[in-house]
C-alpha positions as CSV (number, residue, x, y, z in Angstrom):
1,M,-19.8,-62.4,66.8
2,T,-21.6,-63.0,70.1
3,C,-20.8,-62.0,73.6
4,P,-18.9,-64.6,75.7
5,Y,-21.1,-63.7,78.7
6,C,-24.7,-63.1,77.5
7,E,-24.5,-64.2,73.9
8,G,-25.6,-60.8,72.8
9,L,-24.4,-59.2,69.5
10,L,-20.9,-57.7,69.6
11,K,-20.5,-54.5,67.5
12,K,-17.4,-52.6,66.5
13,S,-16.6,-49.8,68.9
14,V,-13.9,-47.7,70.5
15,T,-13.2,-47.6,74.2
16,N,-10.7,-46.3,76.7
17,N,-8.5,-48.8,78.6
18,V,-7.0,-48.3,82.1
19,T,-4.1,-50.5,83.0
20,P,-2.8,-50.4,86.7
21,R,0.9,-51.1,87.1
22,D,2.9,-50.8,90.3
23,G,1.0,-47.8,91.7
24,Q,0.7,-46.2,88.2
25,F,-2.4,-46.0,86.0
26,I,-1.9,-46.0,82.2
27,V,-5.0,-44.7,80.4
28,T,-5.2,-45.4,76.7
29,Y,-7.8,-43.5,74.7
30,G,-9.4,-44.7,71.4
31,V,-8.8,-48.4,71.7
32,P,-10.6,-50.4,69.1
33,C,-12.8,-53.2,70.4
34,Y,-16.1,-55.1,70.1
35,K,-18.8,-54.1,72.6
36,C,-21.9,-56.1,73.5
37,V,-25.1,-54.2,72.7
38,D,-26.9,-56.0,75.5
39,C,-24.5,-56.1,78.5
40,G,-21.7,-53.7,77.5
41,T,-18.9,-56.3,77.8
42,V,-15.8,-55.2,75.9
43,V,-13.8,-57.7,73.8
44,Y,-10.4,-57.0,72.3
45,M,-8.7,-58.7,69.3
46,A,-5.4,-60.4,70.1
47,S,-3.5,-57.8,68.0
48,V,-5.0,-55.0,70.1
49,V,-4.1,-56.7,73.4
50,Q,-0.5,-57.2,72.1
51,K,-0.2,-53.5,71.2
52,L,-1.7,-52.4,74.5
53,E,0.8,-54.6,76.4
54,K,3.7,-53.1,74.3
55,M,2.5,-49.6,75.0
56,V,2.4,-50.4,78.8
57,D,5.8,-52.0,78.7
58,D,7.3,-49.0,76.8
59,T,5.9,-46.5,79.3
60,P,8.6,-45.5,81.8
61,K,7.7,-46.3,85.4
62,T,8.9,-42.8,86.2
63,A,6.4,-41.1,83.9
64,G,4.0,-40.3,86.8
65,K,1.1,-41.8,88.6
66,V,-1.3,-41.3,85.8
67,V,-0.1,-41.6,82.2
68,M,-2.4,-40.8,79.3
69,L,-1.8,-42.3,75.8
70,D,-3.6,-42.3,72.5
71,Y,-4.0,-45.7,70.8
72,P,-2.2,-45.4,67.4
73,D,-4.2,-45.8,64.3
74,S,-7.4,-46.3,66.2
75,G,-10.0,-48.1,64.1
76,K,-7.6,-49.8,61.8
77,E,-7.4,-52.9,64.0
78,I,-11.0,-53.8,63.3
79,K,-11.6,-54.2,59.6
80,N,-14.8,-55.2,57.7
81,G,-16.7,-55.9,60.9
82,Q,-14.4,-58.8,61.8
């Protein structure tokens, strides 16, 4: 896979994601991704984006200004380098 910005090589990785929502920040640790070895751009698979969106939607707005979550089964979303 190549980077959509610089056409560098995308490699399997794990990152942290911060999602702002109505004055709240939802920090998710251990999110599987592909990261460009040249420019650092992070690309998520559609299934990862869907899971992140569900995690955000399931987080109560009353949970506090900063909410920290662990991504479930980190690393299982990216299989065989694809």
